[in-house]
C-alpha positions in Angstrom: -9.1 10.2 28.4 -11.1 12.0 25.5 -11.3 10.2 22.2 -11.7 12.5 19.0 -13.8 11.0 16.4 -13.5 12.1 12.9 -15.3 11.1 9.8 -12.6 12.2 6.9 -14.6 13.1 4.0 -11.1 13.9 2.0 -10.7 11.2 -0.2 -7.0 11.5 -1.3 -4.9 8.5 -0.4 -1.8 10.5 0.4 -3.3 13.2 2.5 -5.3 10.3 4.4 -2.0 8.5 5.3 -0.4 11.8 6.4 -3.4 12.6 8.6 -2.8 9.4 10.4 0.9 10.4 11.3 -0.3 13.8 11.9 -2.9 12.8 14.6 -0.7 10.3 16.0 2.3 12.4 16.6 0.9 15.8 17.2 -1.8 15.1 19.8 -2.1 13.7 23.2 -5.8 12.6 22.7 -7.0 9.0 21.7 -8.6 9.3 18.1 -11.2 7.3 15.9 -11.3 8.1 12.3 -13.3 6.7 9.3 -11.9 7.3 6.0 -12.4 6.4 2.2 -9.5 6.7 -0.7 -9.9 7.0 -4.2 -8.5 3.6 -5.9 -4.7 2.9 -4.6 -2.4 0.3 -3.9 -1.2 0.6 -0.2 1.8 -0.9 0.4 3.0 -1.7 4.1 6.3 0.4 5.6 8.6 -2.9 5.4 7.3 -4.1 2.2 9.3 -3.8 -1.1 6.7 -1.7 -3.4 7.8 -3.1 -6.7 7.3 -6.6 -5.6 3.8 -5.9 -4.4 2.2 -4.5 -7.5 0.9 -5.5 -11.0 2.8 -3.2 -13.0 0.8 -3.7 -16.4 -2.6 -3.5 -14.6 -1.5 -0.7 -12.1 -0.4 1.6 -15.0 -3.1 0.9 -17.6 -5.7 1.6 -15.0 -4.1 4.6 -13.7 -3.9 3.2 -10.0 -1.5 5.4 -7.8 0.9 3.5 -5.0 1.2 4.6 -1.6 3.2 3.6 1.6 1.8 3.5 4.8 3.2 4.1 8.3 2.4 0.9 9.7 3.9 -2.6 8.7 1.9 -5.6 7.3 1.1 -6.8 3.8 -0.3 -4.7 0.8 -3.9 -3.9 0.5 -6.4 -1.8 -2.1 -8.3 0.9 -1.5 -11.2 2.2 -3.6 -14.7 4.3 -2.7 -16.4 0.8 -2.0 -14.1 0.4 1.1 -14.2 2.1 4.4 -11.0 2.5 6.5 -11.0 2.7 10.3 -8.2 4.2 12.5 -7.7 4.1 16.2 -5.0 5.9 18.1 -4.8 5.1 21.4 -2.2 6.0 24.3 -1.2 2.9 26.6 0.8 2.5 29.4 2.8 -0.7 28.3 2.8 -1.4 24.7 3.1 -5.2 25.6 -0.8 -4.9 26.4 -1.8 -3.8 22.9 -3.5 -6.5 20.8 -5.4 -6.4 17.6 -8.5 -7.9 19.1 -8.8 -4.7 21.3 -9.4 -2.6 18.2 -11.0 -5.0 15.9 -13.6 -5.8 18.8 -15.7 -2.7 18.0 -15.7 -3.1 14.5 -17.3 -6.6 14.9 -19.7 -5.4 17.4 -20.7 -2.6 15.2 -21.2 -4.9 12.2 -23.6 -7.3 14.5 -25.6 -4.4 15.2 -26.1 -4.0 11.2 -27.0 -7.7 10.9 -23.4 -9.1 9.9 -21.5 -11.9 11.8 -17.8 -11.1 11.5 -15.1 -12.6 13.5 -11.4 -12.4 13.9 -9.0 -15.1 13.1 -5.6 -16.2 14.6 -4.1 -13.6 11.8 -4.9 -9.8 11.7 -7.9 -10.2 9.7 -11.7 -10.0 10.0 -13.9 -12.8 8.2 -17.2 -13.5 7.0 -18.1 -17.4 6.2 -14.4 -17.9 5.8 -13.5 -15.0 3.6 -11.7 -11.8 4.2 -13.2 -8.5 4.8 -10.6 -6.6 6.4 -6.7 -6.5 6.8 -5.4 -4.8 9.9 -2.0 -3.2 10.8 -0.3 -1.3 13.6 2.6 1.4 14.4 3.9 2.3 17.7 5.1 5.7 18.2 6.3 6.3 22.0 3.3 5.4 24.1 1.0 5.8 21.2 -0.5 2.9 19.1 -2.0 3.3 15.6 -4.0 0.7 14.5 -5.8 0.8 11.2 -7.7 -1.7 9.1 -9.8 -1.8 5.9 -13.3 -2.9 5.6 -14.3 -3.9 2.2 -18.1 -3.0 1.7 -18.5 -2.7 -2.1 -15.1 -2.6 -3.3 -14.1 -3.6 -7.0 -12.5 -7.1 -6.3 -11.5 -7.7 -9.6 -9.4 -4.7 -9.6 -8.2 -5.4 -6.2 -7.0 -8.9 -7.7 -5.9 -7.5 -10.9 -3.6 -4.9 -8.9 -2.3 -7.2 -6.4 -1.5 -10.0 -8.7 2.4 -10.4 -8.9 5.2 -12.5 -9.7 7.6 -12.7 -6.8 10.0 -15.2 -8.6 12.0 -12.6 -10.2 12.8 -10.9 -6.5 15.1 -11.7 -3.6 14.7 -9.7 -0.6 14.0 -9.6 3.1 10.8 -7.5 2.9 7.7 -8.4 4.3 5.3 -10.1 1.8 1.8 -10.1 1.6 -0.1 -13.1 2.4 -3.2 -13.5 -0.1 -6.7 -14.3 1.1 -10.1 -15.0 -0.5 -11.9 -11.7 -0.1 -15.6 -10.4 -0.2 -17.5 -7.6 0.3 -19.7 -6.8 3.4 -22.5 -5.5 1.4 -24.2 -8.9 0.2 -24.5 -10.1 4.0 -26.7 -6.7 5.2 -30.1 -7.9 5.8 -31.2 -5.0 3.8 -29.1 -2.9 1.1 -27.3 0.1 2.1 -24.9 2.7 0.6 -21.3 2.8 1.6 -21.9 6.2 2.6 -24.9 5.2 4.8 -22.8 2.2 6.0 -20.2 4.4 7.0 -22.4 6.8 9.1 -24.2 4.2 10.8 -20.9 2.6 11.6 -19.6 5.7 12.9 -22.2 6.6 14.9 -22.2 3.0 16.3 -18.6 3.2 17.4 -18.6 6.5 18.9 -21.3 5.5 21.1 -19.2 2.2 22.2 -16.3 4.4 23.3 -16.8 6.4 26.8 -16.0 10.2 26.6 -16.1 10.8 22.7 -15.8 14.0 21.1 -16.5 15.1 17.0 -13.3 16.9 16.0 -13.4 18.9 13.1 -9.7 19.7 11.7 -8.5 23.1 12.1 -7.0 25.1 9.1 -3.7 24.6 10.7 -4.2 21.1 11.2 -5.1 20.7 7.3 -2.0 22.9 6.1 0.1 20.7 8.4 -1.3 17.2 6.8 -1.2 18.8 3.3 2.6 19.6 3.7 3.4 16.0 5.4 1.5 14.5 2.3 3.6 16.5 -0.2 6.7 16.2 1.5 6.6 12.7 2.4 3.8 10.3 1.2 3.5 11.4 -2.2 7.4 11.4 -2.9 8.9 8.6 -4.9 11.7 8.4 -2.0 9.2 7.3 0.5 7.1 5.0 -1.9 9.7 3.2 -3.8 12.8 4.5 -2.3 12.1 3.0 1.2 11.8 -0.7 0.0 14.3 -2.5 1.5 17.3 -3.9 -0.6 16.7 -6.6 -2.9 17.9 -8.1 -6.0 15.9 -8.8 -9.2 16.5 -11.3 -12.3 15.0 -11.7 -15.4 15.3 -12.8 -18.8 14.8 -11.9 -22.2 14.5 -13.8 -25.3 16.0 -12.6 -28.9 16.6 -13.8 -31.9 20.2 -14.4 -31.1 19.5 -16.1 -27.8 18.8 -15.4 -24.3 20.0 -12.0 -22.6 20.2 -12.7 -18.5 19.6 -9.6 -16.5 20.7 -9.4 -12.6 20.3 -6.2 -10.5 20.7 -5.0 -7.0 18.9 -2.3 -5.7 19.4 0.0 -2.8 17.3 2.7 -1.4 15.3 2.2 -5.1 18.4 2.9 -7.1 20.3 0.6 -9.3 23.9 -0.3 -7.5 24.8 -3.3 -9.5 23.9 -4.2 -13.2 24.8 -7.1 -14.9 23.6 -8.0 -18.3 25.1 -11.1 -20.0 24.2 -13.7 -22.6 23.1 -12.9 -26.2 24.7 -9.3 -26.5 27.7 -7.9 -27.0 30.3 -7.3 -24.0 30.9 -3.7 -25.3 26.8 -3.1 -25.1 26.5 -4.9 -22.0 29.0 -2.5 -20.4 27.5 0.4 -21.8 24.3 -0.5 -20.4 25.9 -1.2 -17.1 27.2 2.4 -17.0 24.2 4.2 -18.0 21.9 2.4 -15.5 24.1 2.5 -12.4 22.6 5.1 -10.0 19.0 5.1 -12.1 16.0 4.8 -10.1 14.5 1.5 -10.7 11.5 2.8 -12.4 10.2 2.2 -15.8 10.3 5.7 -17.1 13.8 6.4 -15.7 15.2 3.3 -17.3 13.3 3.9 -20.5 15.1 7.2 -20.3 18.5 5.4 -20.3 17.8 3.0 -22.9 16.7 5.9 -25.2 20.3 7.1 -25.1 21.5 3.6 -26.5 18.6 3.0 -29.2 21.1 3.2 -32.2 23.6 0.9 -30.5 20.7 -1.8 -29.5 19.0 -1.3 -33.0 22.3 -2.6 -34.4 22.2 -5.9 -32.5 18.5 -6.1 -33.3 17.3 -5.5 -29.7 14.3 -3.5 -28.9 14.9 -0.7 -26.4 11.5 -0.8 -25.4 11.1 -4.4 -24.8 14.6 -4.5 -23.0 13.9 -1.9 -20.9 10.5 -3.5 -19.6 12.1 -6.7 -18.7 14.6 -4.6 -16.3 11.0 -4.1 -14.4 8.7 -7.0 -14.8 
């Protein structure tokens, strides 16, 4: 069967994730795609997005959060990172394994003078350090396999965005396994830009696959992908609301003592709110009533606390600081 090869130039993360789903579900041909995205934290389909990100770092650096179609752990994209996608028809899903798709990548890197290898997990390594995380999604008789390739990524930003405290969350979501990471660029025999690296990789892998054809998306493709991006991948319901049910607990120290916060969140909404300790029972009940049904996001919680600002001030409690403790 023919394999359509596409070197994507669009760097919008939501468009690129939508493109994967579009090519998976609307074509019969196999695909090989290379693409890059602007700085973004991308969580796996079955993860609790809030538990995977460093809120302060992500917000202060204006890094968007996205959710992909496949499972697995959270990854960081930027323009120094190259993503690859394989979409393939299979007779039996049981026949699919990660090495089937990572082998072409390893071989292509070898031609560039880089010795990478796979592990028992779904990673590619150089000198014991991770350069690529991989994940898959199955749709009928088609498999989508994609992975990252850290070429000249901002590793400090990667570590900062994904540095989290899981002690406040209780859930059954898939949690990321943090590994020591490195970039590919320092291991090249000769310096190379990420653009040149992408071009070389695209050419090498396209030659490895029998029956390839370069594919240029049509206006119809682009319109459909943009629609899917806008209606699904950019939405709060998909990025945060799709998270599995979880509990969140935190504590807030005030001049009068400790306030304990306990939340139950379903589909991103606060369905149980309990606030006890150094706070009046009346104010605790008012906070509960204000927050039930609210999105578990800082802006939404702050808006509700704004209506209670005077009551909180009367008990010498900062609305901003308490609202922040409902998130991190």
